[in-house]
C-alpha positions in Angstrom: 23.5 -5.6 1.4 21.7 -2.9 3.5 18.4 -1.3 2.6 18.4 2.5 2.3 16.6 4.4 5.0 13.0 5.1 3.8 12.3 8.7 2.7 8.6 9.0 3.3 6.5 11.5 1.4 2.8 12.3 2.3 0.5 11.3 -0.6 -2.8 11.8 1.2 -4.3 13.2 4.5 -7.4 12.0 6.3 -7.6 9.0 4.0 -10.1 6.2 5.1 -8.6 2.8 4.7 -10.7 -0.4 5.0 -9.2 -3.7 6.3 -10.6 -7.2 6.6 -13.1 -6.6 3.8 -14.5 -3.4 5.4 -14.9 -4.8 8.9 -12.2 -2.5 10.3 -11.4 1.0 9.2 -8.8 3.6 10.1 -8.3 7.2 8.9 -4.9 8.8 8.6 -2.0 10.1 6.6 -0.7 7.8 3.8 3.1 8.0 3.3 5.1 6.5 0.4 8.8 5.9 -0.2 9.3 5.4 -4.0 12.8 4.0 -3.5 11.7 1.0 -1.3 8.1 0.7 -2.3 7.0 1.2 1.3 3.5 2.5 1.9 2.2 3.2 5.4 -0.8 4.6 7.2 -0.1 6.9 10.2 -3.3 7.4 12.2 -1.6 10.0 14.4 -2.8 8.3 17.6 0.6 7.4 18.9 0.3 3.8 17.8 2.7 2.3 15.3 2.0 2.9 11.6 0.1 0.3 9.6 2.2 -1.1 6.8 0.0 -1.1 3.7 2.5 -2.5 1.2 4.3 -5.9 0.9 7.3 -7.3 -0.9 6.8 -10.1 -3.4 10.5 -10.7 -3.9 10.2 -14.2 -2.3 7.9 -15.1 -5.3 10.3 -13.6 -7.8 8.0 -10.6 -8.5 9.5 -7.1 -8.5 8.1 -3.7 -8.8 8.3 -2.4 -12.4 8.8 1.2 -11.4 9.4 3.5 -8.4 5.7 4.6 -8.4 4.5 1.0 -8.0 3.7 -0.9 -4.7 2.2 -4.3 -3.9 -0.7 -4.6 -1.5 -2.1 -7.8 -0.2 -5.8 -8.3 -0.8 -6.4 -11.3 1.5 -7.1 -11.7 5.2 -6.7 -8.4 7.0 -5.4 -6.7 3.9 -8.7 -7.2 2.0 -10.0 -3.8 1.0 -6.8 -1.8 1.4 -6.0 -1.6 -2.4 -9.6 -0.5 -3.2 -9.5 2.1 -0.4 -6.4 3.6 -2.0 -8.0 3.6 -5.4 -11.3 5.1 -4.0 -9.2 7.9 -2.3 -7.7 8.8 -5.7 -4.1 7.9 -4.5 -3.5 4.9 -6.7 -4.7 2.9 -9.7 -4.6 -0.9 -10.1 -2.2 -2.0 -12.8 -2.1 -5.7 -12.2 -2.6 -8.5 -9.8 -0.7 -11.7 -8.8 -1.7 -15.0 -7.2 0.9 -15.8 -4.5 1.7 -18.4 -1.9 0.2 -21.9 -1.3 -3.3 -20.6 -1.3 -3.0 -18.5 -4.5 -3.7 -15.3 -2.5 -4.4 -12.1 -4.4 -1.8 -9.4 -4.3 -2.5 -6.1 -6.1 0.0 -4.1 -8.0 -0.8 -0.4 -7.6 0.6 2.7 -9.3 0.8 5.6 -6.9 -0.7 8.6 -8.7 1.0 12.0 -8.8 -0.1 14.2 -5.8 -2.8 16.7 -6.7 -2.4 20.3 -5.5 -5.2 21.2 -3.1 
């Protein structure tokens, strides 16, 4: 089975995202594909995008709706979910403990884009 090509939509511009518990930060455009649950940060500096979302399919956990994504909240991903909430792009709707170390993954609902 092949995955569909992502159809990315901008959900926020000039969004500050914190990684590694706030030790590292980037600012850029946040893009979302509801069909695949893909969420990325494009800093516009010519470097590859930073993937913000993860799949939990290996743990038998699926998204409940197209407006949901999973974000890891451990290691370098610590702080990403809260950054998205602080920017008004998402709200936390749940969390899961996954893997051998019971690492925290956050289920976010992407909020409807506000007109500027």
